[in-house]
C-alpha positions, 0 to 999 in steps of 0.5 A: 708503340708507346713513346716511352717504349721507343729506344732513343735514336742515337746520331750517327758519327765518324769512327773514332780512329778516322775522326782523330786525324781530321777536323771534320764535324764529329756527328752527322746528325739525324736523317728525316726518318730518324728525326721524325722517329725520335720526335715521336718519343716526346710525351707532350707534357701538360706542363713541360719541364724542359722549356723551364730548363732552357735558358732561352725558353724555346717551345720544345714540345711545340717544335718537336710536335712539328718534326714528328708531323714532318712539317719542318718549316713550322718547327723552324718558325717555332724555334725562331721565336726564341732562339737566334742560333739554333744550329749552334745550340743544337751542337754545343748546348749542355742539353743533359744538364738543361732541357734533357736533363728535365725530360720526364722520359729521363726519369726511368729511361733516356730523355728525348734527344732535344739537341739533335732534333734542334740541329736537324730542324736548323740545318733543314732550314738552312739548306732549304731557306724557308723561314726567316725572322722579320723585323718591326718597323724602325722605332728611331732608337739606336742600340750599341752591342759590344761583342759579337759572341752569343750573348751580343748576337741574341741581344742584337736579334731580339732588339732588331725584331723590335724595330731597333737600329742595332750595331755590334762592335767586334774587336776581332776581325770576324764576327762570332765571338767564342763561336768562332775562336773558341769551339773547334771545327769538328764540334762547330763548322765555321762557314757552314753553321756559325757564318750562316746564323750570323747572316740570319741576324744581319738579315734583320738589318743588324750592322756588324763593325769588326776590328773595333776595340771597346775601350780603345777604337770606341768607348761606351761613354762616347757611344752614349754621349757623342754617337746617339745611341740610347743604350749599350749592351756589353757582351764582350765575353771572358777572354783573359786566360788564367795561368797557375803561377808556377815556375817555368810558365814562361818557357816556349811551348806553354800556351793558354788554351784560349791562345791555342784555340784561337790560333787553330780555329780563327787563324786556321793553324790546322790547315796547310793552305794558311801560313799560321802554324802553331807549335805542338811537338810530338807530345802535349800535356793539357792542364784542366778538365773542363770543355775547354780542356777537351777542345784543346786536347782533341785539337792537339791530337788532330795536329798529330800529338800524343795528348795527355790531359792532367787533372787534380780530381778524379774522373767523376769530378771532370766539369766537361760535358760527358759527351766531350770526355767520352769522345776525347777517350774514344779518340785516344786522349789519355787522362791522368787523374788526381795529378797536379803540375807544380813546375814546367821544366825547360831546356837550355834553349828555353823550350818545354821539355817536361812538367813536374807534377804531384799526386793528389788525394781528395779531402773535404768538400770545398764551397763548390761542393766538390772534394778539395784535392790535397797534395800527397807529400814525396809523390812528385814525378815528371812527364816528358812533354814538348807543349803544355796548354793551360786550360784553367778558365778566363776572366773578362778583359778589364779595358771596358770597365776601366774605360767606362765611367760609373761601371762597377765590377767585382773582385773577379773583374766581372761587370756587376749586373742584375738578372736583367743585365741592368748595371750601375751606369745608367743606359748600359746593360751587360750579360754573358761571360762578361758578367758571370765569368766563363760559362755556356753558350746558351746561358750567355744567349739567355742573358742576352735576351733578358737584356734585350727585354730590359733595354726595350723597357728602359728606352720605352719608358716602362 
């Protein structure tokens, strides 16, 4: 049967009513038979657009061809050439706007399920332990990485393979950055996936030091001038939460999504055997429409709260992945569109009891191309709630830039760097959310890879 005649294989998943009450991974992924069938749909285009659309440029037709042939070890080896976190990427990358969005089969039908195939290969390799990346002989140069999130890990991975002595400095007590504290267990299992992929990076000789706050415990200036590092890569992410600046945001029960998810993911608030509970109450309102808002809402739902997302535009403008929106709706999260909060309402004891909102209409497009929301006068109303979670985006922590001489930032507090991660300070490179503001895991990884290549050129004098 021709590849374009084979229907796209759908990955099996927990039933919505069941998964809405547990933190186990939603998708079961592909079986061997399902993976080979889906891989057989690939057309192996002469000029594969999927590769160019992948921020880390994985040889997608190459590994898919091996999957179709049943040679999963060779498929894993192909992926390992370019990706340090394949099991992560297979689960959380927005493939629909990147590799799968460029698949030629998607023009008149459904694209190849590249993400599920990458996940299958990575999971198979983890379970069978066949392919392990190898490092070149030590070249005598030390490189420091600030942050153990996706950009830092990708940069460390590539540099270690080139023979560099790499040390990663992580502010939290556990490595992984946003992979560990930001993405819920039901989307990205921590021990099975995140810890395993970090272990692979460490097997290349990469050292990870936790509880090290850049700008306090160490400074970039000291690493370069006193500790003997030839270069520093800043991949510290964007962990500083934003709020709306409306009255009542200081009431008990108002959280940033960053804090809420960190308490649940890193500190295991959802587990009864951990002494780290978090307050939700019976009703939760999540403000925002991105992936973080979906993660927060689906987490609150699993903690037993009746959960509503309020968003100031329509469903068509929701910036979250379609899959995440679909899953949230299936699980029972309610969506209140064209709605914007104007005040958090509290009781006499200082706890949230509601949120006052106003209806919105869509006006003319703004600079992003989306139609600007305009308040409808006289349309204010209240929603009863016990907690409010603000999922409005994040920005980089200013501490690193403030404690590093000659490091330029822009008006948003992001480090200024070119497309290769080169900053205004000699020997300092940066990438990921610390440069762009909050973005995706795979874009951060792509920035880390580009910076690794630029660091190699810088140190080797090219």
